[in-house]
C-alpha positions in Angstrom: 135.0 128.9 25.5 135.0 132.7 25.9 138.0 134.9 25.4 138.7 137.4 28.2 141.5 139.9 28.5 143.9 139.5 31.5 142.6 141.5 34.4 145.1 141.9 37.3 142.4 143.5 39.4 140.0 140.6 39.1 142.7 138.2 40.3 143.6 140.5 43.2 139.9 140.7 44.2 139.6 136.9 44.2 142.8 136.5 46.2 141.6 139.2 48.7 138.4 137.1 49.3 140.5 134.0 49.8 142.8 135.8 52.2 140.1 137.7 54.1 141.0 137.9 57.9 144.3 136.1 57.3 147.8 137.5 57.9 148.4 138.2 54.2 149.4 141.7 53.2 148.5 143.6 50.0 152.2 143.5 49.2 152.1 139.7 49.5 149.2 139.6 47.1 150.9 142.0 44.7 154.1 139.8 44.6 151.9 136.7 44.1 150.1 138.2 41.1 153.5 139.6 39.8 154.7 136.0 39.7 151.6 134.8 37.8 152.0 137.7 35.4 155.7 136.7 34.9 154.7 133.2 34.0 152.2 134.6 31.5 154.9 136.7 29.9 157.3 133.7 29.9 154.9 131.7 27.8 154.7 134.6 25.4 151.6 133.5 23.4 148.6 135.8 22.8 146.2 133.4 24.6 146.4 131.0 27.5 143.5 129.0 29.0 142.1 130.3 32.2 142.3 126.8 33.5 146.1 127.0 33.2 146.2 130.3 35.2 144.0 128.7 37.8 146.3 125.7 38.1 149.3 128.1 38.6 147.4 129.8 41.4 146.5 126.5 43.0 150.1 125.4 42.8 151.5 128.6 44.4 148.8 129.5 46.9 149.7 127.0 49.7 153.1 128.8 50.0 151.2 132.1 50.6 148.7 130.7 53.0 147.2 127.3 53.4 143.8 128.5 54.6 143.6 130.8 51.6 144.4 127.8 49.4 141.5 125.8 50.8 139.2 128.8 50.4 140.3 129.4 46.8 140.2 125.7 45.9 136.7 125.4 47.3 135.4 128.0 44.9 137.7 127.1 42.0 137.0 123.4 42.2 133.3 124.0 43.2 133.5 121.9 46.3 130.0 121.0 47.6 131.0 119.7 51.1 
């Protein structure tokens, strides 16, 4: 229910954690976040739910790296096992 300003750095940090020790370059992460930012701009509204941004990340992350996807999903979806 909170409103939070878009923070590219916060997304990069989360993706870096998901991609730790994987063959994903910083340039790959920058392009990935660029694509998310483009989707935000395409929508054009002042606000968008963080759940929507999370879903976009979940949709696109397997193309970047499947292990990173599982790591991100385990935190984002709060997997217990």
